ZAVEXFI-284098 format. One record per residue (C-alpha): residue in one letter; chain; x, y, z. Coordinates in steps of 0.25 Angstrom, whole numbers. Layout:
! ZAVEXFI-284098
(A; A; (X; Y; Z))
...
//
This chain:
! ZAVEXFI-284098
(M; A; (246; -918; 262))
(E; A; (235; -926; 256))
(R; A; (226; -914; 256))
(D; A; (237; -907; 248))
(N; A; (238; -918; 238))
(A; A; (223; -918; 237))
(R; A; (223; -903; 234))
(K; A; (234; -905; 223))
(E; A; (226; -916; 217))
(A; A; (213; -907; 217))
(E; A; (221; -895; 211))
(E; A; (226; -904; 200))
(L; A; (212; -910; 197))
(R; A; (207; -896; 197))
(R; A; (217; -892; 187))
(K; A; (214; -904; 178))
(L; A; (199; -901; 179))
(A; A; (200; -886; 178))
(E; A; (199; -886; 162))
(A; A; (188; -896; 163))
(F; A; (180; -887; 172))
(R; A; (181; -876; 163))
(H; A; (172; -884; 153))
(M; A; (163; -889; 164))
(P; A; (148; -887; 162))
(Q; A; (142; -876; 171))
(F; A; (134; -886; 180))
(F; A; (148; -891; 185))
(S; A; (155; -884; 196))
(E; A; (168; -885; 204))
(F; A; (166; -883; 219))
(L; A; (176; -879; 230))
(F; A; (180; -889; 241))
(S; A; (174; -879; 251))
(E; A; (161; -880; 244))
(I; A; (161; -895; 244))
(E; A; (165; -895; 259))
(E; A; (154; -886; 263))
(A; A; (144; -894; 255))
(T; A; (147; -907; 262))
(Q; A; (149; -900; 276))
(G; A; (164; -904; 276))
(F; A; (161; -918; 269))
(D; A; (152; -922; 281))
(E; A; (149; -937; 282))
(S; A; (135; -935; 285))
(L; A; (134; -929; 270))
(K; A; (141; -941; 264))
(I; A; (131; -948; 255))
(G; A; (141; -958; 248))
(Q; A; (155; -964; 249))
(G; A; (163; -973; 241))
(G; A; (177; -976; 236))
(Y; A; (175; -963; 228))
(G; A; (174; -954; 240))
(S; A; (162; -948; 247))
(I; A; (149; -941; 243))
(Y; A; (142; -930; 251))
(K; A; (129; -923; 250))
(G; A; (131; -908; 250))
(L; A; (125; -895; 248))
(L; A; (134; -887; 238))
(R; A; (129; -873; 233))
(Q; A; (115; -876; 238))
(T; A; (114; -889; 231))
(E; A; (114; -903; 236))
(V; A; (125; -911; 230))
(A; A; (133; -924; 231))
(I; A; (148; -922; 233))
(K; A; (157; -934; 230))
(R; A; (171; -932; 236))
(L; A; (180; -941; 229))
(Q; A; (192; -948; 235))
(S; A; (204; -939; 232))
(Q; A; (215; -950; 236))
(G; A; (222; -955; 224))
(S; A; (219; -952; 209))
(Q; A; (205; -959; 209))
(G; A; (198; -948; 215))
(P; A; (203; -937; 206))
(L; A; (201; -946; 194))
(E; A; (187; -949; 197))
(F; A; (184; -934; 201))
(Q; A; (189; -930; 187))
(M; A; (181; -941; 180))
(E; A; (168; -937; 187))
(V; A; (170; -922; 184))
(R; A; (174; -924; 170))
(V; A; (162; -933; 167))
(L; A; (150; -928; 175))
(S; A; (153; -914; 173))
(Q; A; (151; -915; 158))
(L; A; (139; -924; 158))
(R; A; (124; -922; 161))
(H; A; (113; -933; 161))
(P; A; (101; -934; 169))
(N; A; (106; -947; 175))
(L; A; (120; -943; 178))
(V; A; (123; -937; 192))
(K; A; (126; -922; 190))
(L; A; (140; -918; 194))
(I; A; (139; -903; 199))
(G; A; (153; -900; 202))
(S; A; (166; -905; 208))
(C; A; (177; -901; 218))
(P; A; (191; -905; 213))
(E; A; (197; -901; 227))
(T; A; (190; -912; 234))
(F; A; (187; -921; 223))
(A; A; (172; -919; 225))
(L; A; (161; -920; 215))
(I; A; (148; -913; 217))
(Y; A; (135; -920; 211))
(E; A; (120; -918; 212))
(Y; A; (114; -924; 224))
(L; A; (105; -936; 222))
(P; A; (97; -940; 234))
(N; A; (92; -954; 230))
(E; A; (106; -961; 232))
(G; A; (111; -971; 222))
(L; A; (104; -982; 214))
(E; A; (112; -992; 223))
(D; A; (106; -987; 236))
(R; A; (92; -986; 230))
(L; A; (93; -1000; 225))
(N; A; (98; -1005; 238))
(R; A; (87; -996; 246))
(V; A; (98; -990; 255))
(D; A; (91; -983; 266))
(N; A; (78; -990; 263))
(S; A; (76; -982; 250))
(P; A; (64; -986; 242))
(P; A; (67; -995; 230))
(L; A; (68; -991; 216))
(S; A; (56; -995; 207))
(W; A; (59; -1003; 195))
(K; A; (54; -991; 186))
(T; A; (65; -982; 193))
(R; A; (76; -993; 191))
(I; A; (72; -994; 176))
(R; A; (73; -978; 175))
(I; A; (87; -979; 182))
(A; A; (92; -989; 172))
(T; A; (87; -980; 161))
(E; A; (94; -968; 167))
(L; A; (107; -976; 169))
(C; A; (106; -981; 154))
(S; A; (104; -966; 150))
(V; A; (116; -960; 157))
(L; A; (125; -972; 152))
(V; A; (121; -969; 138))
(Y; A; (124; -955; 140))
(L; A; (138; -957; 146))
(H; A; (141; -968; 136))
(S; A; (137; -959; 124))
(N; A; (146; -948; 129))
(K; A; (158; -944; 121))
(P; A; (167; -949; 127))
(H; A; (159; -961; 133))
(I; A; (158; -961; 148))
(V; A; (158; -974; 155))
(H; A; (154; -973; 170))
(G; A; (161; -985; 174))
(D; A; (155; -987; 188))
(L; A; (140; -989; 186))
(K; A; (133; -994; 198))
(P; A; (120; -991; 206))
(S; A; (127; -983; 216))
(N; A; (132; -973; 205))
(I; A; (118; -971; 200))
(L; A; (112; -960; 209))
(L; A; (97; -956; 210))
(D; A; (91; -942; 211))
(L; A; (79; -937; 218))
(N; A; (70; -943; 207))
(F; A; (78; -956; 206))
(V; A; (84; -952; 193))
(S; A; (98; -959; 192))
(K; A; (111; -952; 191))
(L; A; (124; -959; 187))
(S; A; (136; -955; 196))
(D; A; (150; -958; 199))
(F; A; (158; -956; 186))
(G; A; (172; -957; 193))
(I; A; (177; -969; 186))
(C; A; (169; -966; 173))
(R; A; (177; -966; 160))
(M; A; (176; -959; 147))
(L; A; (178; -967; 134))
(F; A; (184; -960; 122))
(K; A; (183; -967; 108))
(D; A; (196; -969; 100))
(R; A; (195; -961; 87))
(N; A; (200; -973; 80))
(S; A; (190; -983; 85))
(T; A; (178; -987; 78))
(N; A; (164; -983; 81))
(N; A; (161; -997; 86))
(T; A; (173; -997; 96))
(T; A; (169; -998; 111))
(V; A; (175; -986; 118))
(S; A; (183; -991; 130))
(C; A; (194; -988; 139))
(I; A; (204; -997; 147))
(T; A; (204; -993; 162))
(V; A; (205; -999; 176))
(P; A; (191; -1005; 179))
(K; A; (183; -998; 189))
(G; A; (169; -999; 194))
(T; A; (161; -1007; 204))
(F; A; (160; -1022; 203))
(G; A; (147; -1027; 199))
(Y; A; (145; -1016; 190))
(I; A; (158; -1014; 183))
(D; A; (159; -1021; 169))
(L; A; (167; -1034; 171))
(E; A; (173; -1033; 157))
(F; A; (178; -1019; 160))
(V; A; (184; -1025; 173))
(H; A; (191; -1036; 165))
(T; A; (196; -1028; 153))
(G; A; (197; -1014; 159))
(E; A; (190; -1009; 146))
(L; A; (179; -999; 150))
(T; A; (168; -996; 140))
(I; A; (153; -990; 141))
(K; A; (149; -1005; 141))
(S; A; (155; -1005; 156))
(D; A; (144; -996; 160))
(V; A; (134; -1004; 152))
(Y; A; (138; -1016; 161))
(S; A; (136; -1008; 174))
(F; A; (122; -1003; 169))
(G; A; (118; -1017; 167))
(I; A; (121; -1021; 181))
(I; A; (114; -1009; 187))
(L; A; (102; -1012; 178))
(L; A; (102; -1026; 184))
(Q; A; (102; -1020; 198))
(L; A; (91; -1011; 195))
(L; A; (83; -1023; 191))
(T; A; (87; -1032; 203))
(N; A; (94; -1024; 213))
(K; A; (104; -1036; 214))
(P; A; (119; -1034; 217))
(A; A; (127; -1031; 204))
(F; A; (136; -1043; 206))
(F; A; (131; -1055; 197))
(I; A; (118; -1047; 195))
(A; A; (119; -1050; 180))
(N; A; (120; -1065; 181))
(E; A; (108; -1065; 191))
(V; A; (99; -1057; 182))
(K; A; (103; -1066; 170))
(H; A; (100; -1079; 177))
(A; A; (87; -1073; 182))
(L; A; (82; -1069; 168))
(K; A; (86; -1083; 163))
(A; A; (79; -1090; 174))
(G; A; (66; -1081; 172))
(N; A; (66; -1076; 187))
(F; A; (72; -1062; 184))
(K; A; (59; -1056; 190))
(D; A; (64; -1061; 204))
(L; A; (77; -1054; 203))
(L; A; (71; -1040; 201))
(D; A; (72; -1031; 212))
(P; A; (58; -1032; 219))
(L; A; (60; -1018; 225))
(A; A; (59; -1011; 212))
(G; A; (44; -1016; 210))
(D; A; (37; -1024; 200))
(W; A; (47; -1025; 188))
(P; A; (42; -1027; 174))
(I; A; (48; -1040; 172))
(E; A; (50; -1039; 157))
(L; A; (57; -1025; 158))
(A; A; (65; -1030; 169))
(Q; A; (70; -1042; 161))
(E; A; (73; -1032; 149))
(L; A; (82; -1024; 159))
(A; A; (89; -1036; 164))
(G; A; (92; -1041; 151))
(L; A; (97; -1027; 147))
(A; A; (106; -1027; 160))
(L; A; (112; -1040; 157))
(W; A; (115; -1035; 143))
(C; A; (122; -1023; 149))
(S; A; (130; -1031; 159))
(H; A; (135; -1042; 149))
(K; A; (149; -1046; 153))
(N; A; (154; -1043; 139))
(R; A; (154; -1028; 136))
(K; A; (152; -1030; 121))
(S; A; (139; -1037; 124))
(R; A; (133; -1026; 132))
(P; A; (123; -1016; 126))
(D; A; (127; -1001; 122))
(L; A; (117; -993; 131))
(R; A; (116; -982; 120))
(S; A; (113; -991; 108))
(D; A; (108; -1004; 114))
(I; A; (100; -999; 126))
(W; A; (97; -984; 124))
(K; A; (88; -986; 111))
(P; A; (86; -973; 103))
(P; A; (71; -970; 100))
(P; A; (66; -972; 85))
(T; A; (69; -960; 77))
(T; A; (57; -952; 72))
(P; A; (57; -940; 62))
(S; A; (51; -931; 73))
(H; A; (61; -936; 83))
(P; A; (75; -938; 78))
(Q; A; (84; -947; 87))
(P; A; (93; -938; 95))
(P; A; (108; -940; 96))
(R; A; (111; -950; 106))
(A; A; (115; -945; 120))
(G; A; (129; -940; 123))
(L; A; (136; -930; 130))
(S; A; (137; -921; 118))
(S; A; (122; -919; 117))
(H; A; (119; -921; 132))
(N; A; (106; -928; 129))
(P; A; (104; -940; 139))
(P; A; (97; -952; 134))
(T; A; (83; -949; 139))
(S; A; (70; -950; 131))
(S; A; (57; -943; 131))
(R; A; (50; -949; 120))
(S; A; (36; -955; 122))
(G; A; (30; -968; 119))
(D; A; (41; -978; 123))
(L; A; (46; -980; 137))
(T; A; (59; -971; 138))
(V; A; (69; -966; 147))
(A; A; (60; -954; 150))
(D; A; (49; -963; 155))
(L; A; (59; -969; 165))
(E; A; (64; -956; 171))
(I; A; (60; -948; 183))
(A; A; (63; -934; 178))
(S; A; (74; -926; 184))
(P; A; (79; -912; 181))
(A; A; (91; -918; 175))
(A; A; (83; -927; 166))
(N; A; (74; -916; 162))
(D; A; (86; -907; 158))
(H; A; (91; -918; 149))
(R; A; (77; -920; 143))
(K; A; (77; -906; 139))
(E; A; (89; -908; 130))
(L; A; (82; -919; 122))
(T; A; (71; -909; 118))
(T; A; (72; -903; 104))
(P; A; (64; -890; 103))
(G; A; (52; -891; 94))
(K; A; (54; -906; 92))
(G; A; (51; -912; 106))
(R; A; (60; -921; 113))
(S; A; (71; -930; 106))
(L; A; (70; -945; 107))
(A; A; (81; -951; 115))
(P; A; (85; -966; 117))
(S; A; (79; -974; 128))
(P; A; (84; -988; 134))
(I; A; (78; -1000; 128))
(W; A; (70; -1004; 141))
(C; A; (63; -991; 139))
(Q; A; (58; -993; 125))
(A; A; (47; -1000; 118))
(P; A; (47; -1015; 118))
(G; A; (51; -1015; 103))
(D; A; (64; -1009; 106))
(L; A; (68; -1021; 115))
(S; A; (71; -1033; 105))
(H; A; (72; -1047; 111))
(R; A; (87; -1049; 112))
(R; A; (96; -1057; 120))
(R; A; (107; -1050; 128))
(S; A; (116; -1058; 138))
(G; A; (107; -1070; 136))
(I; A; (95; -1062; 141))
(K; A; (83; -1059; 132))
(L; A; (78; -1045; 134))
(I; A; (63; -1046; 134))
(S; A; (55; -1034; 129))
(G; A; (44; -1031; 138))
(D; A; (32; -1022; 134))
(L; A; (37; -1009; 140))
(S; A; (25; -1001; 134))
(R; A; (16; -1007; 145))
(R; A; (25; -1001; 156))
(R; A; (26; -987; 150))
(A; A; (15; -981; 159))
(D; A; (21; -988; 171))
(L; A; (34; -981; 169))
(S; A; (29; -967; 170))
(A; A; (39; -957; 177))
(A; A; (30; -956; 189))
(E; A; (30; -971; 191))
(L; A; (45; -971; 190))
(D; A; (46; -964; 203))
(P; A; (54; -973; 212))
(R; A; (47; -968; 224))
(R; A; (34; -975; 219))
//
């Protein structure tokens, strides 16, 4: 009886998605249940690489390709809803720091992703299975990549709020390039035509997420905005610096900065942190995780600063789904996102889209911690002064080769 109901639900879901699938990009496929079953050897427990309230994740071989197959819980309405949301969002987006959704199997509520061998950021920070620690350079790059993909999502029309940002949802590929995953509870925010340009786009919904990372103002009001992701980003940034638990981490960092002993709070496994840069990042993280949503920065306008416009290099349009241009940078001189990346095929593909024939590469924005000291004014956010360090003297130290986490 339960199997019959599941089949009916799957057929209804297949019918709802049929029209959408007709417009899916060519890189997205729909798989048969028999293919999924064969790829996972009948959902063999030995191939299970993850499990949670959402269901189970299996490593599999599908059409001669290593993949990760997430099988969502089919009981109740939550499984089908999360399945629809993840397919709707990830099948339409491409960014070097978004996990790639290869296809789906509505019959068994399965989602098929690229396989990423280096686990999640949470496991790497906690050194599960005695894995080597991530260097401070790699952690800064991961923060840059996360900021990049959030700017991309928040700039999309409609705006996309992930809603469950946390280290376990940030996966790492073979080269330790980060990939944001798990969009099951994300929300699309549509702007009211009658609203002014200054109106913050939001939606009222039942708060969902993970305590420690979820925006407390969202919990109290039920009003979800892109600033909810900004809050979670701030907490993750604090964890990259300190590797402390998410609960009360903001207060712990704030007290350490005021007491002048913040260096003692930094994760020693990351190596010799440049203290000025670490303080700048901590101040930025506290700004992002401010209790008042209106006091938090906008990642796109406050953090991801555009480069100066020059006649030979006009400033390109900001990143968005319509242009498929992720916020990455290839300009020389200042320390930029490109300097903090370990190249991957996906990143290279997107960099090609930033090239204008005959004019070289377009200039794209980069986060404030990757820019020249003059771009970081002395300002106070959440009572913490962001002290501008001399980043130029570290440019040579932050070469792509030295950012290799295995060093």
